[in-house]
N, C-alpha and C positions, 0 to 999 in steps of 0.2 A: 527541912524539908519546905516548910513557907514560902521562907525567902524564894527555893528551887521552885517551885511554881509557880510564882509572881515572876521570876526570872522568863518560865517559859510562855506563860502568855504575854507579856511584853514581845519577847520575840516572834509569838504569831500573829500579833497585829503588826510588826513592822514587815512581817514576808508576804501577809494577805493580798494587800493592795498590788504587788504584782503579779500575781496569779493574774494570768488574761484568758477570759473565756467569755465568746461571742459569738453571735451569730448573723451573718450577713442578711437580712432581708428583703433587699431590694438593690440593682444599682441602674442609674440610668444616664446615658451620655447627651447630652446635647453639640453635636460639631458646628462650627463655624466656617464660612468659607476661604480663611487665613491658617487652616488647620488646627487651631486651639479647640480643647474640647471643654468641656462644662461638664467636671463628673459630679452627680447625686446618689451616695451611697447609706443606705439604711442600716446600721447596726444594730441588733438586742443584746441589752446587756444581760448578763446572768447576775444574783441577788445579794452573790457572797462576792463580788469585785466591784473595784472605784476605779479601773483602770483600764484601758481599752489599747491594745496595739494595733492600730488597723493600717496591713501593709498599703502603700498608694499606688496608682496604675503607672507613676514617672518619678521621675529623678526632680524634673524640673516643675515648681510647682509653686502656682500664685495663684494669689486671693485665700491661702485656706481658711475654714471657720468651722467649728465645731457647735452644732445646736445639742440641745436636748428636748424632748416632744412638746413641750413649752414653749419654745422656741428662745431662750435663754442661751447667751453664747457659753460655755464652755473652756475651761482654759487647757490649751493643749502644747505639748511642742511636737518638732518635725527634724526627726534624724534622718538624713538619706532622705530613703524609701518607706521609713515607715513615720506612722503618725502617733502619739501617745497622747490619749487623751483624756481628762480624769474627769470621770463623768457625776462622781458622789452617788444619789440616790437616783438618776435617773434611770429608766428603765429602756429609754431609746435614745439612739443616737443618730443625728445626722451631720454625714462630714460631706462637705463641699469643697473644690475646690477646682484651678484651671491647670491644663497641662499639654502641652504641643508633640507629646510624645508617644502618644494614640493613634497618630497620624504619619502617613508618608508618601510621598509623591513619585510619579515615574511618567514622565510628560502630562499627558490630560489629565492621567487617573489619578485618583487620590485612593488610599487606602485606610480605614478605620481596621485595627487588628488588638485582640488584649486577650487575656487568658480569665475567664469570669466561674465564680464556684457557681453562681444561678442567674438565671434567664437574666439579660442585659436589652435594656430600651434602646435605640440609638437613632438621635432625631439628625435628620442628615441638611445640610443649606437648604432654604426655597430652592427649588427648581433643578437641582440634583436629580442625574439618571442614574440607578443604579447600574452595574456592568458584570459584577461579579459577587456570590455570596458562598460561603464557605460551609454552610448547611441551609437546610430548608426553616425557613423561618415560621415561627409560632404564628404571629399575626401580622400585618400590614397597616398602618394607618395612615395616609396621608404620606407625609415623609417622612414617617419615625416606624423602625420597622423592630420588632420582637425577636432575638434571638436566642436559642438553647444554650444551657451552659457550655463550657467547655471553651476549646481554641474556636473565637470568636475572629471575623472577618469577613469587611465588607467594603468593597469598591464601588466606586463611583465618579463619574467626570460634572461639571459643573458647567453648560453650556454659556458660550459667550452672550450676555446682554444689549441688546441695543436699543437705545433711548432716542424716540422721537419727539421732538418738543414743539409745541404747537403754542404761538403767542398770539395774541388779536389786541388791537387797540381799539376804542371806539372815537377814536377824536382826528384830527387832522391826518393821520398816518405817520409812517415813520422811514425816518432817513438816515441812514448811517455812512462814514464817511471815513478813508481810507488818506493818510499821507504820511511818508516820511518826515521825522520833525524831533524837533529837540526841546522838550517840553519841563514845564515847574507846574505844578497839579495842587489847588487845595481844594480841599470837599469838605460840601457843609450836608448837614442833616436835615429835615423838616418836612411837614406833616400838610399834605394838599389832596384835593379832591379831583383834579384832572388826569384822567386817565394817559395822556399823548407823551409820544415821546417823539424829540426834534434833539439832532444837531445838523452843526454847518460847519462847516471847517472854507473859508474864503481863501485864497491862492495868496502866500507871503503873506497873511498878515494875524491874528491874532484869533483864538479858537474858544469860543465859550458853549460849552453843551451841557444841557438839560433832561437829564431822563426821570420819568415817574412811573409806578407801577399802579394799578388799584388793587383791591382787596376782593374779596369773593365779594360772589352777589349774595351771598346771606346777609355782609355786617352793610349795617346801615349807614356808616362813613365809610370813608378810603386813606389808605395811608400810603404816601410816597414816601420815595429816598430822591432828593436831587443832589446830585454831584457836579461842582462847579469846576471845568477846568480851563487852563490859560495853557494854550499853546503856543509856542513861537515856533513860526514854519521854517525849518531851512532848505524845502523843496517848494519849487513853484508847478508843481503836475501832483493832481491828486483825481484818487479815482472814487465816483460817489454813486450809490444805488441807491433808489427810490423804493418803497414798496409799498403802496398803496394801503390805507388802512378801510374800516366800515365805514366811514363817513361818506355824505351825500358824494361829495366828489370824485372818487374812488370808486364809489358804484356804477354813478353814472358814464364814465370813462371806463368800464367794463362792461356795460352796456352797448354802447356804441361798438367795439371791437369787437363784442361778441355778434352785433347786426355784419358789421364788413364780414368777418368769417363764415356768416352764414349769406351773405351776398354770393360770394367767392365761390361758394363748395355751389350752389343754385347755378351757376351762371359755367363753372366747370362741366357739373352733368349734363348742363343743356348743350354745350359744344359738342361733348363725346357723344348724344343720343345722337345729333343732327348730321356729326360725322359719319356715325355707322348708317344712317339711312340714307345719306351720301353716298356713302360707297356703291352698294349693290347698286344705285340707279347709273351710275355710270358704266360699270358691268353690263346690265344688260344691254348695252348699243352692241351686239352681236356683229356678225359680218354679214355681208350680203347674200342674198337667195341663191345669185349664182352660183358665187363661190362657194357655197355649202353643196349645192348640187353636184358641182364638180370634186368635190370632196368625196360625195356618196359614191359618187361612180371610178373615181381612187383606191376606194376601202374594196369596192368587190373586183378590181383587177389585181389586188396583193395574195395571192395562193395560199402563205403563209403565217396569216393571221388566224390564233386559235379563238374560241367562242368568245370569252372573257374580252381578248382584246378589241374584236370587231362590236360585241354589241357595245362595249365602252364607247368606241368612234360614233359608232350611230347615236348615242345618245348624246353625245355634244353636238353632232349634227341637229338633231331634233331639239335642242336647247339653245342655237341662235350660236353653236361653237367654243362655247365656253361655260363650265360650271365648277361650283366647289368640289375636289376630292372626296370630300364626305358624301354628297350626296349621288355623286358617281357610284360608289362603294356600296350605296344602302340599296339604288336601283337594282345592282347585279347581286346582291347579296354578296359579298366578298368581303374576308377578314380585313384586316387593316393594313395586317403584311404583307398577301397577297396582292392587295391592290396597290400596294406602294409598289413592289417590285413591277406589278406589270405596266403601271407608268413609267417608270426607270427606262425599260424596254420598249414602250414606245416613243420617250424621249431620244431615247441611242438612237432605233433608224428616225429621226425626223419628224414624228407625226405630229407631237403636240410639244409643249413645254409648259413647264411646272413653275410657278412661282407663287410667291407669298401675298394674300391681300388681307390687310388687317389681320386677324389671329387665324386666320384659315390660309390652307393651298390650295390653290385654284388651277385648274387643267385648262388650257384651249387649243385648239388645232391648229395646226401650220398650215394655212391655207396659201394657195398659189400668188 
């Protein structure tokens, strides 16, 4: 009888660790631009268990680690989509691993999908734009979305980032040269305080290229990398582009160019102004008073002119025989389209001619 009780007790000890009872307290996902997801799951243990069987969210798992509440690493085994963690006396287990199985991509649209027993916190890559959600989120904090338990799906896109790099040098300026060549290069590194960059390639010879960069303004010393390249050129032609630096020479050249551009702009404006003023002065030289008087008598002898046509012709006679269409139109109070048709009829009858002067249409009497 006693031996039977001992056997039963030993059997209970062997079977107790295989009992799996746990509760997932929290679940968070951090999504990276390449589709990999960092999974952090916190599991609460029961007092009568020493082993956890944690279902993994993917079959492809990297960097698996299990920690207790004090940050101590716990032994664990991975078997397919499950992880067995031996936690001993720990009351809380943090499971962390990477997996690409939670994301999929169609065109530019990424989708994170999973089945979660608890609310899940999903942190998307920086700059991601959410395009679809499986449910109304519980909370949104920047790039982090908290979704309710159940079937979770979050779709997003990552805009293409364009980076503009601006470099400046405080020395002699920067010269870059390109040519076709066959080269053998030796490189050395050194520390210097010169912030200038110079590159020179003579045609058909050898080339020595030295580049230096300075550190941030907060540093009292500057560090630069010098690379010396010896190149035997197989081509006698090259293209050289010089960018003025922040030194005195570049600043003076910029001021001279700016002054020349300013002078050209002022001269062009003055020319256009004088040309516009000279235009009307030429127009003012109208017909002789005798010719205008004869045309006035001609108007009286034409019976089929309407009032607008007769008024337009008289206006031209009283203004030297020619005037801008707009002034005639305003004087008669005619709409633009009506005036245009009227001048067209008068031109077809040989009484006026319409021409463009500058930016305006002018009307001139056809005098005998």
